[in-house]
VOKOL-731447 format. One record per residue: residue number from 1; residue in one letter; x, y, z of N, C-alpha, C in turn. Coordinates in Angstrom, 3 decimals, padded with zeros to 6 digits. Layout:
BEGIN
PT:NUM:A:X:Y:Z:X:Y:Z:X:Y:Z
...
END
This chain:
BEGIN
PT:1:M:-000.984:000.803:-021.924:-000.053:000.119:-020.627:-000.376:000.780:-019.709
PT:2:N:-000.915:000.019:-018.590:-001.802:000.128:-017.698:-001.100:-000.140:-016.179
PT:3:F:-000.830:000.867:-015.837:000.672:000.566:-014.513:-000.369:000.291:-013.335
PT:4:R:-000.250:-000.153:-012.520:-000.731:-000.517:-010.686:-000.062:000.022:-009.725
PT:5:V:-000.090:000.353:-008.363:000.735:000.024:-007.582:-000.439:000.421:-006.131
PT:6:N:000.234:-000.571:-005.599:-000.159:-001.083:-004.532:000.282:-000.395:-002.955
PT:7:A:-000.756:000.547:-002.549:-000.538:001.213:-001.446:-000.279:000.677:-000.044
PT:8:T:-000.835:-000.702:000.200:-000.497:-002.038:001.597:000.784:-002.400:001.053
PT:9:S:001.145:-002.220:-000.003:002.775:-002.827:000.257:003.576:-001.999:000.953
PT:10:T:005.169:-003.176:001.281:005.865:-002.635:002.063:007.017:-001.668:001.173
PT:11:Q:006.733:-002.218:-000.368:007.800:-001.312:-001.281:007.185:-000.064:-001.381
PT:12:P:007.936:001.503:-001.649:007.668:002.296:-001.600:007.130:002.247:-002.972
PT:13:L:005.307:003.309:-003.301:005.350:003.691:-004.647:005.759:003.852:-005.596
PT:14:Y:006.966:004.599:-005.471:007.762:004.731:-007.195:008.941:003.682:-007.506
PT:15:L:008.739:002.923:-006.294:009.832:001.947:-007.056:008.782:000.699:-007.437
PT:16:Q:007.649:000.363:-006.995:006.498:-000.186:-007.829:006.502:000.044:-009.328
PT:17:L:006.545:001.411:-009.055:006.114:002.201:-010.568:007.471:001.482:-011.647
PT:18:T:008.805:001.887:-011.135:009.939:001.890:-011.386:010.099:000.499:-012.040
PT:19:Q:009.936:-000.391:-011.430:009.702:-001.707:-012.238:008.913:-002.503:-013.070
PT:20:Q:007.830:-001.621:-012.870:006.903:-002.065:-013.795:007.299:-001.842:-014.896
PT:21:I:007.909:-000.287:-015.101:008.481:000.139:-016.560:009.588:-000.434:-016.903
PT:22:R:010.375:-000.722:-015.719:011.985:-001.663:-016.284:011.681:-002.821:-016.861
PT:23:H:010.057:-003.297:-016.315:010.388:-004.995:-017.007:009.526:-004.797:-017.897
PT:24:A:008.362:-004.032:-018.462:007.439:-003.637:-019.570:009.230:-003.453:-020.635
PT:25:I:009.599:-002.410:-020.668:010.800:-001.878:-021.508:012.141:-003.632:-021.797
PT:26:D:012.133:-004.436:-020.684:013.084:-005.254:-020.933:012.362:-006.770:-021.695
PT:27:T:010.881:-006.658:-021.689:010.178:-007.195:-021.871:009.244:-007.473:-023.596
PT:28:G:009.923:-005.761:-023.856:009.603:-005.276:-025.095:008.032:-004.879:-025.226
PT:29:V:007.446:-004.687:-024.062:006.023:-004.510:-024.243:006.184:-002.530:-024.354
PT:30:L:007.348:-002.063:-023.739:007.462:-000.481:-024.097:008.915:-000.713:-024.898
PT:31:Q:008.645:-000.178:-026.392:009.971:-000.188:-027.277:010.758:001.251:-027.113
PT:32:P:011.712:001.272:-027.991:012.449:002.939:-027.686:010.985:003.460:-028.693
PT:33:G:011.352:004.513:-028.053:011.046:005.758:-028.596:009.368:005.814:-028.422
PT:34:D:008.362:005.036:-027.962:007.393:005.262:-027.275:006.774:005.957:-025.941
PT:35:S:005.853:006.639:-026.200:005.975:007.543:-025.156:005.040:006.876:-023.532
PT:36:L:005.547:007.454:-022.839:005.051:007.329:-021.368:003.653:008.087:-021.072
PT:37:P:002.629:008.073:-019.962:001.789:009.124:-019.786:002.349:009.917:-019.027
PT:38:G:002.094:011.206:-019.117:002.378:012.220:-018.216:002.651:012.359:-017.021
PT:39:I:003.611:012.995:-016.146:003.344:012.924:-015.016:002.057:013.056:-013.991
PT:40:R:001.137:014.029:-014.669:000.026:014.676:-013.987:-001.163:013.596:-014.487
PT:41:T:-001.170:013.155:-015.276:-001.822:011.446:-016.093:-001.835:010.726:-015.131
PT:42:L:-000.975:010.437:-015.456:-000.438:008.847:-014.376:-000.228:009.254:-012.717
PT:43:A:-000.034:010.482:-012.577:000.243:010.629:-011.257:-001.836:010.157:-010.669
PT:44:E:-002.823:011.072:-011.244:-003.905:011.001:-011.558:-004.613:009.604:-011.649
PT:45:Q:-004.494:008.587:-012.325:-004.872:007.306:-012.992:-004.109:006.286:-011.892
PT:46:L:-003.206:006.488:-010.917:-002.753:005.679:-010.513:-002.608:006.124:-008.404
PT:47:V:-003.485:007.399:-008.665:-004.038:008.113:-007.160:-003.176:007.847:-006.703
PT:48:V:-002.043:009.014:-006.990:-000.106:009.125:-006.338:-000.097:010.458:-006.334
PT:49:S:000.844:010.813:-005.607:001.340:012.342:-005.810:002.310:012.328:-007.393
PT:50:P:001.916:013.322:-008.034:002.981:013.539:-008.942:004.532:013.491:-008.559
PT:51:N:004.491:014.072:-007.300:006.246:013.474:-007.546:006.590:012.148:-007.251
PT:52:T:005.900:011.295:-006.874:005.982:009.926:-006.893:006.221:009.267:-008.383
PT:53:V:005.508:009.791:-009.464:005.917:009.451:-010.969:007.013:010.248:-010.761
PT:54:V:007.387:011.458:-010.438:008.394:012.007:-010.926:009.931:011.547:-010.677
PT:55:K:009.703:011.257:-009.697:010.736:010.314:-008.620:011.322:008.761:-009.631
PT:56:A:010.028:007.782:-009.725:010.233:007.237:-010.391:010.834:007.115:-012.039
PT:57:Y:010.289:008.205:-013.128:010.623:008.579:-014.315:011.906:009.272:-014.055
PT:58:S:012.601:009.990:-012.573:013.942:010.575:-012.982:014.712:009.546:-012.520
PT:59:E:014.796:008.561:-011.734:015.583:007.563:-011.473:015.493:006.421:-012.840
PT:60:L:014.671:005.972:-013.676:014.773:005.446:-015.287:015.208:006.127:-015.978
PT:61:E:015.076:007.560:-016.037:016.362:008.463:-016.684:017.382:008.488:-016.219
PT:62:H:017.929:008.678:-015.247:019.029:008.468:-014.782:019.738:006.910:-015.414
PT:63:E:018.998:006.007:-015.402:019.753:004.625:-015.499:019.697:004.275:-017.141
PT:64:G:019.286:005.573:-017.301:019.206:005.543:-019.467:018.090:004.469:-019.910
PT:65:L:017.169:004.549:-018.889:015.821:003.556:-019.867:014.755:004.946:-020.700
PT:66:L:014.798:005.852:-019.712:013.802:006.773:-020.367:014.692:008.221:-020.717
PT:67:E:014.235:009.016:-021.411:014.686:010.478:-021.976:013.542:011.209:-021.579
PT:68:M:013.099:012.331:-021.202:012.819:013.256:-020.790:012.672:014.456:-021.676
PT:69:R:011.720:014.648:-022.550:011.860:016.143:-022.917:011.307:017.253:-022.585
PT:70:Q:011.697:017.918:-022.582:010.800:019.409:-021.949:009.596:019.566:-022.682
PT:71:G:007.977:019.473:-022.263:007.079:020.294:-022.954:006.734:019.093:-023.625
PT:72:S:006.952:017.799:-024.039:006.548:016.882:-024.473:006.709:014.956:-023.734
PT:73:G:007.135:015.352:-023.124:007.170:013.965:-022.116:008.587:013.125:-021.688
PT:74:A:007.447:012.026:-021.327:008.579:010.811:-021.031:008.828:009.729:-022.054
PT:75:F:009.840:009.398:-022.944:009.859:008.366:-023.677:011.089:007.301:-023.806
PT:76:V:010.783:006.019:-023.934:011.594:005.227:-023.421:012.646:005.232:-025.003
PT:77:A:014.235:005.022:-024.059:015.167:005.894:-024.390:016.098:004.556:-025.204
PT:78:G:016.376:004.963:-026.794:016.758:003.719:-028.070:017.905:003.757:-026.992
PT:79:R:017.876:002.102:-026.894:019.157:001.435:-026.139:019.582:000.162:-026.916
PT:80:K:020.620:-000.066:-026.691:020.896:-002.007:-027.022:020.908:-002.643:-026.534
PT:81:A:019.101:-002.705:-026.118:018.772:-003.914:-025.709:019.353:-005.275:-026.708
PT:82:T:019.527:-006.100:-025.845:019.947:-007.652:-026.678:018.665:-008.029:-027.185
PT:83:K:018.665:-009.199:-028.058:017.479:-009.865:-028.154:017.598:-011.206:-026.500
PT:84:A:018.809:-011.172:-026.574:019.258:-012.414:-025.189:019.058:-011.715:-024.188
PT:85:K:019.000:-010.743:-023.758:018.242:-010.080:-022.693:016.899:-010.201:-022.050
PT:86:S:016.153:-010.120:-023.504:015.043:-009.911:-023.708:014.092:-011.554:-023.230
PT:87:D:014.973:-012.337:-023.912:014.642:-013.603:-024.192:014.925:-014.013:-022.564
PT:88:R:015.727:-014.288:-021.960:015.701:-014.588:-020.728:015.168:-013.723:-019.508
PT:89:V:014.729:-012.796:-019.614:013.164:-011.739:-019.049:012.190:-012.631:-019.448
PT:90:R:011.899:-013.395:-020.375:010.884:-013.976:-020.855:010.618:-015.120:-020.155
PT:91:Q:011.955:-015.886:-020.153:012.410:-017.098:-019.595:011.654:-017.501:-018.210
PT:92:A:012.648:-016.545:-017.450:012.720:-016.079:-016.186:010.789:-015.950:-015.449
PT:93:Q:010.316:-015.099:-016.594:008.787:-014.768:-016.301:007.952:-016.052:-015.873
PT:94:E:008.458:-017.373:-017.260:007.709:-018.333:-016.797:008.062:-018.495:-015.371
PT:95:R:009.259:-019.160:-015.559:009.857:-019.747:-014.133:009.025:-019.378:-013.061
PT:96:V:008.872:-018.023:-012.869:007.926:-016.810:-011.955:006.541:-017.672:-012.170
PT:97:R:005.942:-017.890:-013.083:004.583:-017.987:-013.259:004.463:-019.157:-012.836
PT:98:A:005.250:-020.256:-012.924:005.029:-021.984:-013.293:005.214:-021.454:-011.499
PT:99:L:006.021:-020.934:-010.628:006.588:-021.367:-009.127:004.757:-020.545:-008.377
PT:100:V:004.521:-019.578:-009.605:003.382:-018.989:-008.388:002.356:-019.753:-008.515
PT:101:E:001.846:-020.645:-009.385:001.147:-021.976:-009.478:001.097:-022.867:-008.892
PT:102:R:002.318:-023.387:-008.563:002.684:-024.700:-007.925:002.166:-023.892:-006.382
PT:103:L:002.888:-022.720:-006.111:002.482:-022.454:-004.366:000.884:-022.101:-004.403
PT:104:Q:-000.174:-021.833:-005.220:-001.532:-021.505:-005.385:-002.358:-022.655:-005.342
PT:105:T:-001.509:-023.995:-006.070:-001.767:-025.145:-005.892:-001.949:-025.813:-004.503
PT:106:E:-000.359:-025.391:-004.377:-000.251:-026.118:-002.471:-000.942:-025.778:-001.681
PT:107:G:-001.960:-024.336:-001.380:-002.817:-023.325:-000.499:-002.277:-021.992:-000.560
PT:108:F:-001.645:-021.468:-000.886:-000.800:-020.039:-000.547:-001.321:-019.542:-001.591
PT:109:S:-001.872:-017.822:-000.647:-002.730:-016.877:-001.357:-001.750:-016.275:-002.034
PT:110:E:-002.182:-014.882:-002.978:-001.084:-014.252:-003.337:-000.854:-013.237:-002.491
PT:111:D:-001.038:-012.829:-001.332:-000.829:-012.079:-000.586:000.939:-012.648:000.134
PT:112:E:000.331:-014.064:000.177:001.293:-014.794:001.461:002.614:-015.177:000.108
PT:113:I:002.050:-015.480:-001.308:003.041:-015.421:-002.391:003.723:-014.384:-002.208
PT:114:Q:003.591:-013.041:-002.576:004.055:-012.125:-002.908:004.756:-011.606:-001.174
PT:115:R:004.490:-011.983:-000.094:005.712:-011.747:001.195:006.725:-012.143:001.503
PT:116:L:006.876:-013.809:000.631:007.385:-015.386:000.288:008.833:-014.622:-000.627
PT:117:V:008.293:-013.753:-001.617:008.809:-013.738:-002.359:010.163:-011.719:-001.886
PT:118:E:009.362:-011.455:-001.389:009.714:-009.708:-000.794:010.260:-010.519:000.381
PT:119:A:010.292:-011.153:001.075:011.097:-011.397:001.906:012.437:-012.266:001.947
PT:120:E:012.078:-013.084:000.650:013.673:-013.896:000.500:014.539:-012.659:-000.234
PT:121:L:013.973:-011.356:-000.807:014.726:-010.461:-001.641:015.393:-009.668:-000.336
PT:122:F:014.450:-009.423:000.349:014.526:-008.083:001.246:015.646:-008.473:002.327
PT:123:Y:015.596:-010.171:002.725:016.593:-010.894:003.807:017.589:-011.877:003.912
PT:124:R:018.001:-011.742:002.203:018.888:-012.939:002.140:020.215:-011.891:002.053
PT:125:A:021.334:-012.727:002.462:022.503:-012.371:002.640:023.453:-011.325:001.744
PT:126:P:023.297:-010.607:001.890:024.004:-008.925:000.821:025.344:-009.741:-000.448
PT:127:A:026.178:-011.008:000.053:027.306:-011.606:-000.797:025.890:-012.414:-002.151
PT:128:Q:024.992:-012.499:-001.503:023.553:-012.998:-002.456:022.795:-012.454:-003.138
PT:129:K:022.869:-011.204:-002.910:022.156:-009.643:-003.299:023.318:-009.424:-004.803
PT:130:R:022.650:-009.487:-005.671:023.237:-008.015:-007.122:022.657:-007.004:-007.743
END
């Protein structure tokens, strides 16, 4: 599994990494028991501080998605992920893909689409946030 971060994004690097790992777990790309790259290894691959990876892994461990094993690394926790959740995520991903394709057809660049989505998530009213 290859992870990427965008240093020019307004979103913190650890959150970008956290979201990618969470998405990989939700969609079944990462299964319970799968190991993730070591902290130093992943930090070098992403060209970020090891503290960035530690923060992402710690947050996911706190959520119960990862298990940190001393001397062994980080592993996807065995949790009761339902097939329904996985199916919902895949369906949502298809809808997002269709929207992105439609916006690109209308002439929007990837950066513009990303800014539109980020602005919608960031600026919507608190009652709408989940």
